[in-house]
C-alpha positions in Angstrom: -61.6 16.7 29.5 -60.9 17.3 33.2 -58.8 20.5 34.0 -56.0 18.6 35.7 -55.8 16.1 32.7 -55.6 18.9 30.2 -52.9 20.7 32.3 -50.9 17.5 32.4 -51.2 17.0 28.7 -50.1 20.5 28.0 -47.0 20.0 30.3 -46.1 16.8 28.5 -46.7 18.6 25.2 -44.4 21.6 26.2 -41.7 19.1 27.4 -41.8 17.1 24.1 -41.6 20.4 22.1 -38.5 21.5 24.1 -36.9 18.0 23.6 -37.6 18.1 19.9 -36.0 21.6 19.7 -32.9 20.3 21.5 -32.6 17.3 19.2 -33.1 19.5 16.1 -30.5 21.8 17.3 -28.0 19.0 17.4 -28.9 17.7 14.0 -26.5 19.9 11.9 -23.5 18.8 14.0 -24.6 15.1 13.4 -25.3 15.6 9.7 -22.2 17.7 8.8 -19.2 15.6 8.1 -16.4 15.7 10.7 -13.6 17.7 9.0 -11.1 16.8 11.6 -11.7 13.1 11.2 -11.5 13.4 7.3 -8.2 15.4 7.8 -6.8 12.7 10.1 -7.8 10.0 7.7 -6.1 11.8 4.8 -3.0 12.4 6.8 -2.9 8.7 7.8 -3.2 7.7 4.2 -0.2 9.9 3.2 1.8 8.4 6.1 0.9 4.8 4.9 2.1 5.8 1.3 5.4 7.3 2.7 6.0 4.2 4.8 5.2 1.8 1.9 7.8 3.7 -0.2 10.3 3.7 2.6 9.9 -0.1 3.1 10.4 -0.7 -0.6 13.5 1.5 -0.6 14.9 -0.5 2.3 14.2 -3.8 0.6 16.1 -2.6 -2.4 18.9 -1.5 -0.3 18.9 -4.7 1.5 19.2 -6.7 -1.7 22.0 -4.5 -2.9 23.9 -4.9 0.3 23.5 -8.7 0.2 24.8 -8.7 -3.3 27.8 -6.7 -2.2 28.3 -8.9 0.8 28.4 -11.9 -1.5 30.9 -10.2 -3.9 33.1 -9.5 -0.9 32.9 -13.0 0.4 33.8 -14.4 -3.0 36.7 -11.9 -3.3 38.1 -12.8 0.2 37.8 -16.5 -0.8 40.0 -15.8 -3.8 42.5 -14.0 -1.7 42.6 -16.7 0.9 43.1 -19.3 -1.8 46.0 -17.3 -3.3 47.6 -17.0 0.1 47.0 -20.8 0.7 44.7 -20.2 3.7 41.6 -22.2 4.1 38.7 -19.8 4.4 36.2 -20.2 7.2 32.5 -19.9 6.6 31.9 -17.5 9.4 34.3 -15.1 11.5 32.7 -16.8 14.5 33.5 -20.3 13.5 36.0 -22.0 15.7 38.3 -24.8 14.7 37.5 -28.0 16.7 40.2 -29.3 18.9 41.8 -32.5 17.9 39.7 -35.5 19.4 41.4 -37.2 22.3 41.3 -41.0 22.0 40.5 -42.8 25.3 42.9 -45.3 26.5 42.2 -49.0 25.4 40.9 -51.1 28.0 42.9 -54.3 27.2 46.2 -52.5 27.4 47.8 -52.0 30.8 48.7 -48.4 31.6 52.3 -47.4 30.9 54.6 -46.7 33.8 
């Protein structure tokens, strides 16, 4: 082997050895589990469970309130019936104005 070729081979070998040391130095960080990611995942799972429980509680409360609303509606209907009032379906419902009949074409207008 020529001296320059041997010197170049030694330099490449030194460079590869140094790169290998750097790579091996980072292996423990890569191989070890990321505890912060694990902790965040665990916290997210706890939050999901808490939110599921809250949603279920809200659904139960919604059903209860709908039942109470129906009972109140029924009671108000009985009260209105005893008072002789016609109950409306909605508090926003408006009574329609009486229809206006158009004048008939064959009758002359009245003076």
